[in-house]
C-alpha positions as CSV (number, residue, x, y, z in Angstrom):
1,M,0.3,-0.1,-0.4
2,K,2.7,2.3,0.7
3,R,4.7,1.4,-2.8
4,L,1.4,2.0,-4.3
5,F,1.0,5.5,-2.4
6,T,4.2,6.6,-3.9
7,F,3.9,6.4,-7.1
8,L,0.0,7.6,-7.4
9,A,2.0,10.8,-5.5
10,A,4.9,10.5,-7.8
11,L,3.0,10.2,-11.1
12,V,0.2,13.5,-9.2
13,L,3.2,15.5,-9.4
14,G,4.3,15.0,-13.0
15,S,1.9,15.8,-13.7
16,F,1.2,19.2,-12.2
17,L,4.8,19.6,-13.3
18,M,4.4,19.0,-17.2
19,A,0.5,21.3,-16.6
20,Q,2.7,24.0,-15.7
21,N,3.7,27.3,-17.6
22,F,7.2,27.4,-18.9
23,N,9.9,29.0,-17.0
24,G,13.6,29.4,-18.1
25,V,15.7,30.2,-21.7
26,I,14.9,29.3,-24.5
27,E,18.2,30.4,-26.9
28,F,17.2,30.7,-30.9
29,R,19.0,31.6,-34.2
30,Y,17.0,34.1,-36.9
31,T,17.6,34.2,-40.5
32,N,16.8,36.8,-43.1
33,Q,18.2,36.6,-46.5
34,N,21.3,39.1,-45.7
35,D,22.4,37.3,-41.3
36,T,22.1,35.4,-39.4
37,T,21.1,36.6,-35.0
38,L,21.1,34.9,-31.7
39,N,19.0,35.6,-29.4
40,T,17.8,34.4,-26.1
41,Y,13.8,34.4,-24.1
42,S,13.7,34.4,-20.9
43,V,11.1,33.7,-19.0
44,K,9.6,33.5,-15.4
45,G,5.8,34.0,-14.9
46,K,4.2,36.9,-17.1
47,K,7.5,38.6,-17.0
48,V,9.8,38.3,-20.9
49,R,13.4,39.6,-21.8
50,L,14.3,38.7,-25.1
51,D,18.1,39.8,-25.9
52,Q,19.1,40.2,-29.1
53,Y,22.8,39.6,-29.6
54,N,26.0,40.8,-31.3
55,K,27.3,38.3,-34.3
56,K,30.9,39.6,-34.0
57,T,31.1,40.4,-30.4
58,K,28.5,37.8,-28.9
59,T,27.3,40.5,-26.6
60,V,24.0,41.8,-25.9
61,E,22.9,44.6,-29.0
62,G,19.8,45.1,-27.5
63,S,16.5,44.2,-25.2
64,F,12.7,44.1,-24.5
65,L,11.2,43.7,-21.4
66,F,7.9,42.5,-21.7
67,D,5.3,42.0,-18.4
68,L,2.1,40.3,-20.0
69,D,0.0,41.2,-17.3
70,G,0.8,44.8,-17.2
71,A,0.8,45.1,-21.4
72,E,4.3,46.9,-21.0
73,V,6.5,46.8,-23.4
74,K,10.2,48.4,-22.1
75,F,13.3,48.5,-24.6
76,L,17.0,48.6,-23.5
77,N,20.0,50.5,-25.2
78,P,23.1,48.4,-23.7
79,K,25.3,51.2,-25.4
80,R,23.7,54.3,-24.7
81,K,22.6,52.6,-21.5
82,I,18.8,54.4,-22.0
83,W,15.7,52.9,-21.5
84,G,12.1,53.9,-23.6
85,S,8.3,52.5,-23.6
86,Q,8.0,50.8,-26.6
87,K,4.9,51.5,-28.4
88,S,2.7,49.0,-30.1
89,E,2.6,49.4,-34.0
90,T,-0.5,49.9,-36.0
91,P,-1.8,46.1,-36.9
92,Q,-0.5,44.6,-40.2
93,V,-3.7,44.8,-42.8
94,I,-3.0,40.5,-44.7
95,R,-3.9,41.4,-47.8
96,G,-5.7,38.9,-49.9
97,Q,-6.5,35.4,-47.4
98,C,-4.4,33.4,-45.6
99,V,-5.6,29.7,-45.7
100,V,-4.0,27.7,-43.0
101,S,-3.4,23.5,-42.6
102,K,-2.4,21.3,-40.3
103,G,0.6,19.0,-41.7
104,N,0.7,15.3,-40.7
105,G,4.5,15.8,-40.4
106,I,6.1,15.6,-36.6
107,K,9.6,17.1,-35.7
108,T,11.5,17.1,-32.0
109,I,13.5,20.1,-32.2
110,A,15.8,20.7,-29.1
111,G,14.2,18.2,-27.8
112,I,10.0,19.3,-28.1
113,K,7.7,17.4,-30.1
114,C,6.3,19.7,-32.4
115,N,3.0,19.7,-35.3
116,E,3.3,21.2,-39.0
117,Y,1.3,24.1,-39.9
118,V,1.5,25.8,-43.2
119,V,0.0,28.9,-43.6
120,K,-0.2,29.8,-47.2
121,N,-1.4,33.6,-48.8
122,S,-1.3,33.5,-52.6
123,A,-2.2,37.3,-52.7
124,E,1.6,38.3,-51.0
125,N,2.9,35.4,-52.9
126,T,4.0,34.2,-48.9
127,V,4.1,30.3,-47.3
128,I,5.4,30.3,-43.9
129,T,5.6,26.5,-42.4
130,Y,5.8,26.4,-38.6
131,W,6.7,23.6,-36.1
132,I,4.7,24.3,-33.4
133,S,4.7,23.0,-29.6
134,D,1.2,23.3,-28.3
135,S,2.0,22.3,-24.7
136,K,3.0,25.2,-21.6
137,Y,4.7,28.2,-23.8
138,D,1.3,30.2,-22.6
139,F,4.1,33.4,-22.9
140,F,4.4,33.2,-26.2
141,P,1.2,33.7,-27.7
142,A,0.2,36.5,-25.6
143,L,4.0,38.1,-26.6
144,V,3.1,38.7,-30.4
145,K,-0.2,39.8,-29.2
146,L,1.3,42.6,-26.8
147,W,4.3,43.2,-29.5
148,N,2.3,43.6,-32.0
149,R,5.2,43.4,-34.9
150,K,4.5,43.6,-38.6
151,D,6.8,41.2,-40.4
152,K,5.1,38.1,-41.7
153,Q,6.4,35.4,-39.4
154,S,4.4,37.3,-36.3
155,V,1.1,37.7,-38.6
156,Y,1.0,34.4,-40.1
157,F,0.8,32.3,-36.9
158,S,-1.7,34.7,-35.3
159,Q,-4.0,33.2,-37.7
160,I,-3.5,30.1,-36.6
161,K,-6.1,28.2,-34.2
162,I,-4.6,26.0,-31.9
163,V,-6.6,24.2,-29.0
164,G,-4.4,25.3,-26.2
165,Q,-2.8,28.4,-25.9
166,G,0.6,27.1,-24.8
167,A,1.8,27.5,-28.7
168,M,4.7,27.9,-30.0
169,P,7.1,27.7,-33.3
170,M,9.9,25.8,-32.5
171,L,10.8,26.1,-36.1
172,S,9.5,28.6,-38.7
173,E,10.6,29.4,-42.7
174,E,8.7,31.7,-44.7
175,K,9.3,31.3,-48.4
176,Q,8.3,33.0,-51.5
177,L,5.4,31.1,-52.6
178,T,6.0,30.7,-56.7
179,D,9.6,30.0,-56.4
180,G,10.2,28.6,-53.2
181,K,12.8,31.4,-52.5
182,L,13.9,30.6,-48.1
183,L,13.1,34.8,-47.1
184,T,13.5,34.2,-43.0
185,R,14.1,31.1,-40.7
186,L,13.7,31.1,-36.9
187,E,14.7,28.0,-35.4
188,V,14.9,27.2,-32.0
189,I,18.2,25.7,-31.0
190,K,18.7,25.3,-27.3
191,I,15.9,25.6,-24.0
192,S,16.4,25.2,-20.3
193,T,14.3,25.1,-17.7
194,V,16.6,27.4,-15.1
195,V,14.5,29.6,-13.6
196,P,16.4,33.1,-14.3
197,D,16.3,35.5,-11.3
198,A,14.3,38.5,-11.1
199,S,16.6,41.6,-11.6
200,T,16.9,39.4,-15.2
201,F,13.3,42.0,-15.7
202,E,14.3,45.2,-14.1
203,I,16.5,48.2,-15.3
204,P,19.7,48.2,-15.3
205,A,21.7,50.4,-12.4
206,G,22.5,53.2,-14.3
207,Y,20.2,53.5,-17.0
208,S,18.5,56.9,-17.9
209,K,14.6,57.1,-19.9
210,L,14.5,58.1,-23.2
211,D,11.5,59.9,-23.4
212,Q,9.8,60.0,-26.6
């Protein structure tokens, strides 16, 4: 009986941990036709930090702090030691219609099982294939909505309606629909579950506010 109780307790605890939202650091590469950059998301609860690294020096070139509860975005400029509030962009107007389909493909990326989704838009001559994990990354859909960027990777992702709010692409490729030319690629390369310190999401000492 004692062994049975121990087994059931471990099973319940394991299920609870799997259901918890992600906290940790996600490292990913973003490639366009001109360059490849390294970036990281640091996540703790409803706080997210995005760091963008210099390709040569490996130092942080710029950062964004997201408060998902407060619906607030701030930017940090390490070189000038300034920070400011990031204004939300005007929503992108999509020409034509985005057609979303769920593919049959399954890939394991950075240790995470992902399902294939494809978004096509003939009017914009664009097709984006996403490989998506549909659990525990609740911060990501909320971040995309709050940041409201105009790039097609973000805009087309918002057209996918997935059961479960924790969906996050681990790999996505934007191509021209007519000739298959690769335009942009985003790939998660490493995931750590070490929870970032609270200071990660604060404005560093010595930074001055930039009034816009």
